[in-house]
N, C-alpha and C positions, 0 to 999 in steps of 0.2 A: 442490605436496603433494597428492596424490591420496587421497581416502579411498573405499574400496571398501566395498560393502555387507557388512556383517558385521564391518567393524572400527570398534570402538567409539570414539566421540567422548569422550575423558576431559576432565573439566572440574572446576573447583573454584569454589565461589561462597560468598560471606559478606557481611555488611553492615557498614558502618562505623557508629559511634555517630550520625553525623548522618543515618543512612537511606539512604546511597548503596548500592546493590545492586552488587556487584563479582562478575563472572564471569572465570575465567582458564582458557584452553584452551593447553597446552604442545604445539608441534610443531617439533622442531628440525631438521625435514628440509630446510628452505629458510631463508636467513637474512632472513626478512621478518617484519613484525609489522603487525597491524592494531589500531588504538585506536579504539573507538567508543563514543559516548554516545547512548543512547536517552532522549529525554525524552517523557515520557507527555503529550503536548500536541499536539493536531491541531485541525482546523477546527471539530470538534463542540465544543470548548471555548471557542468565541469568543461575544462578545456578538452577537446577532443584527443589531445596528445596526453592528457593527465587525468584519465578516467580512474574512477574508484576514490576520488577524494572525500566526497561527502560521506561515503561508509567508512573510510578511514578516520575521519572526525568524529563519527559515532564512538569509535574505540578511544582515540587519542584524548577526547574531552573527559575521560574516566582517569586520566594519568595522575592528575593532581593539580593544584592551583597554588597560588601564593600562600594560602592558609591551610591547604589540605595537603597532607605530605603525599609523595608518590607512592601510590598502590595502597592509600589508606581509605580511599572513596567507600568502597564496599563494606569496610570493617566499620565505619562510622554509621552506615545505613542499617547493617544487620544487628550491631551493638545497641542500636536505639529502637529495636523491634520493628524495623522497617524492611521493605523490599523495594528492589528498582530496577529498571531495564531501559532499553533504548532500541530504535529500530530505524532504518534508513529505507526510503522508496525512491523512484524516478524524481519526485516532487519535493519531498520534505523529510527531515530527520525530527524524530520526536523522542525525548527523554521524559521519564517520569520516576516519581519516589511514592510509594504508600507507606504512611506512618500511623501509629496512633495519633490522634488528634493532638495531644498535648506536645507533639514534635512537629507542628505544623511550622514553627519559627525555624527550626533545623533545616526543614526541606526547602524553604525560601533561601535561606541563607546559602546553602549549597548550590542551588540553581543559579543564584546571583554571582557566585563565585566562579562557576563554569562560564557564565557570560562575560564578567567582568576581567579576571584575569587568570585564566588557564596558563599553566606552564607548558609551552609548546618548545621542547629542545631537541637536538638530535638524538639523545638517548631515549627520550620517549617514541620519537618516530622509529627508531630502529627496533625498539622492543615491540610496537603495535604492527611494523611491519611483518615480522615473523608470526604474530598472531593471526593477521589478515591472510597470509599465505596458507596457514593451517585451515583456517576457515574455508578457503577456496577449494583446498584439496579435499575436504571432507564433504563438503555441502554441493560442489559443483563437479570436479574433475573425478572424484572416485565414488560418487553416488550415482546410482541407476538412474538413468533419465535426467542427469543433473544439469544438462547443457541445453535442454530444448527450448528454454525461454530465450537465451542467448541466440539459439539458431534462428527461431521464429522472429526476433526483433530485427536481426540482421537483414532479413528479406522484406519484412513489412515497412521498415523505415529506412528511407534512402538519405534524406538530409536533415531531417529533425534529429536532436540528440537523444531520443528514445532508443535509437539504434544502439546505444552504449549500455551496458549491463551495470547494475548497482555495485557489484562486487569490484568491476573494472578490471583492467589489465595490470598484472604484476610489473611488467617492466616498465609501465608508466610511473608506478609508485616507486620502483627502485631508482629511477632517473630523476625523480622530483628533489628539488632542493630544499633546504629549511626554509629559505625565503618564499619560496611558492606556497608552503604549507601556512606560513605566517599571513601571507597576503590574502589566501582564501578565508583564513579565519576572520580577519579585518573586515572583509568585504561582507562576508554573509552572517556571521554569528553577532549580530547587532540587534539592538532592542526593536528598531523599527522594521525588523525582518522577522519577528517573533511573536509568538502568543503565549502568554502565561495564563494557565488556568489552575484554579484551585477549587476543589469539589469535596464535598464532605461536612464533617462536624465541625463548622467553623463558626466563629464570631466576625461578622462582616466588617464592623469599624476597626476592630482589632488587626484583622487581616490586612485591610487596607493601609493601615499604619505601617506595618511590617514591610509591605510591598513596596511603600514610598521610601522606607529607610533603606531597604536592600537594593532596590532597582532604580530608584529616582535618579541616582547621579550617574548612573552608566551613560556615557556619551552617545549621542545619536550618530548613526553613520550615513554615509551617501546614500541617496535614493539608488535603489538596484533596477535598472532597465533591463527588461528581458525582450528580446526580439528574434525569436527563433524562426528558421526558414520554414515554409509550409510545404507539407507533402502534396505532390499531384496524386489523384485518385489512381487506384489500381483497377485497369480496364480488361486486362486478361490474366487468366490463371498463372500464378508462379508455380512452377513444379520444382521441387528440390529433394535432396536426400542428405542425411546427416548420419554419421556412424559414431556409435557408443560402445567402448570396450567393456562396459559394466553391465551391459543387458544381454539377455538370451532371446526376450521376446520383443519384436519389433512394436512400433506404435505408429499411428497416423494422426497428425496435427493439422487441422483446418484452421487457419487464422484470417481474420478480416480486420482491417482497420476502420476504428468506428468513432463516433464523435466523443469528445471530452466529458468528463463526469458532470460538469455543470450543465447538462442539457436533458430535455425530457427524454429524447431518443436514447441517451444511456441508461436511463431508467426503464425505458420499456424493454430495452435488450437484456436488461437484467431478469425482467420478467419472463422473456422468452427462455433464457437459460435455465431458470427454475422450472419452467414447464418442460423442457427438454431432458433435464437430468437430475433434478433435486428429488432424491428419494426414490424407493424401489418401485413406486407406481408411476414415476415420470415416464414420458413417452419413449425416449432412447433406452433407458435402463431396461424397461419391460419387455421391449422389442428385441434388442441386441443381446442381453444378458439372460434374461428369464426365458423368453418365448423361443427365439431362434438358437440361442446358446453358441452365438458366433463370437462373442466379445467378453473378454474377461472383465473389463472395465471400460465406462464411457463417462465423459463429463463434458458439460458445456459452461462456460462462464465468461463474463466480461471483465477483463482486467481494467478497471476504471482510473485513468490517469487525467492530469489537468488539461493537456492540449488535445490528446487523442486517447481513445480506449482501444484495447486490442481483444476481440472476441475470438475465443477459442473454443474448438470443439475437438476432443481428443478421443481415441479409442485404441485398446489392445486387443487383438485377435486371438480368438480361441483355436488351439490346435492348427490345422493347414489352412485356415480361412485366410484369404488374400486381403491386403489393404484395400484394394480397389473395391472388392465386396462390400467393406464396412463403409467406405465413401458413398457407394450407391445407396446402401440402407439408410444412411444418415441424411442423405440428400432428399431421399424420399420423405422423411419426417419434416424437413425444413419446408420442402415445396408444399406438403398439406397445410402449414401455417400460412404460407404465402398466398395459397389459393381459396382457402375457406376460413372461416371464423371458428376460433376454437369453441368447443362446446360451453353451454351456460355452466354445465356442472364443473367442468375443468376451470372454467374462469372463477367459480366460487372458491374452489379448493386454492387456487393461486392467492385469492385475496386472504385466505386463512393463513397461508404459508407466510405471507408478507408480515401479516399482523405478529406471528409467533416470532419471526426472525427479528423483527423491529423491537419487539419487547425484551428479548434475550440479549440484544446488543446494547440496550440501556439498562440491564438489570442490576449492574455493579457500578459503584462510584468511579471506578477506574475507567469503565466503558463510557460513561456519561462525560468525563473530562476529555476524553479522546474525540467523542461525537462534537462536541462542543467546538473543540479547536479546529477540527478539520471543516466543520460547517461554515465557521467563520472564513477560514483562509481560503476555501476552494468555491465558495458559493456565493461570491459579491458580498461578503460581510454578513449574510443571513444567518446568524446563529439560531435563530428561533426556528431554522428547519428541524431542529431536534422535536419541536412539538408540531410540526407540519408535515413532515415528509411522509408519513404513513399515509394521510390523506392524498397526496400527491400520487403514490403509488396506487391507491384504491381508485383514483379518478381516471386510471389508464383504461381504454375501452378495447373491447375485442377488434374493433376495427383499426385502432392504432397498433395494435400488435401484428396484424395482417400487413398493414402499410410499411411499417419499420422492417419486418422480415423481408419484404419485397425490396425495399430500399437498398439495404446492406448486406445481405446474406445470401449473394448469388454466387455461382461458381467462378464467373470471371473477374470477380472483386477479391479473390483470396489466395493465400499460399497453401499448397498441398505439400506438406513435408512429410516425406517417409523416413521415419526415425529408426535406424537399422542397427543390428548387433555388428560390431566391427569384424570384418572377414579374418578368419586364422591367419592367413599369411600376410596381412597388411599391418604395417607399422602405424602407431598413432599418428 
């Protein structure tokens, strides 16, 4: 089902008495339905001595429930023509099923089972502990450049829990007791800390009735109070090195701490990263990779989170090029944005890029469900941003781009991380 810009995404939203927020989007063009639950719990909610809990739960909550046998979750989904997945971030955990629309009731029942009575026992914890360790080995420890994000965050964040990684520390998971896992579940996986989104080929009155049947009786939990320490501004360049045994080619990461996702400045920084590195005609790619041939790869992007974002520019050198040379060339491009307005032509191209990106992110039922849930959770309950956000991006002016680049992207406000191959004689 294709959503074209200009075609409004209609939705309805309401709260159950237990605090569960429900968003419904009806689109009968294709007989599929996405059922998703976003829990507002991520790695930032963890005890600093028990990192990795939110991601661990993403695995644990597929183990089974009182009515779904151990290891049967995926069989039920695939046996009924569906697919499912989940992922964890610093701020939230997201679970979803895609089914033929005649299996909507099944999807709702499964997510209510996950919320109401998952089985959390030592056997499940031990099983998933091995799974998570293997994931950490594959994706982080043995993967080229797999540790860069962990290194960057450890320097950019001093007091806020964003200094933790989503995968967490394995010794923390090993040390955790079953009681600690049960307490984490009881605190965060509650209806008043969740958003249920149902999108696709649905009958709205019928869907509401099933939601009431399956989720209405789940007890509300105590309100979650979040009060994280604030970071002090970075005022002088942090220079650091990290070593990776899995790489031959070094890399440089320039990282800046920037405002959280629900801010206009975060959107303007998204525009700047698109301008710098999205596509072969972008400024940094054209200059470093195509014209000067001093870089194999260059990218700029804003990792948007709830409380802060992390703005990263990275580059891999070609041949004997020094990392300092790459930094100088990148800085020259950033300084241009800070000192002069980008051209009208480039500005128009950016507008077109954002339109394309926006349309593609909402071109599937699955994508729409995800957008609706995140807009509600992280943008002051403004679910209708799904219809308004493109206009917000288009309203960003060239003057604002210059102002925001001047405000946040200065050398004295950043980490300069030299990410280097592990020397032969040095143990990990």
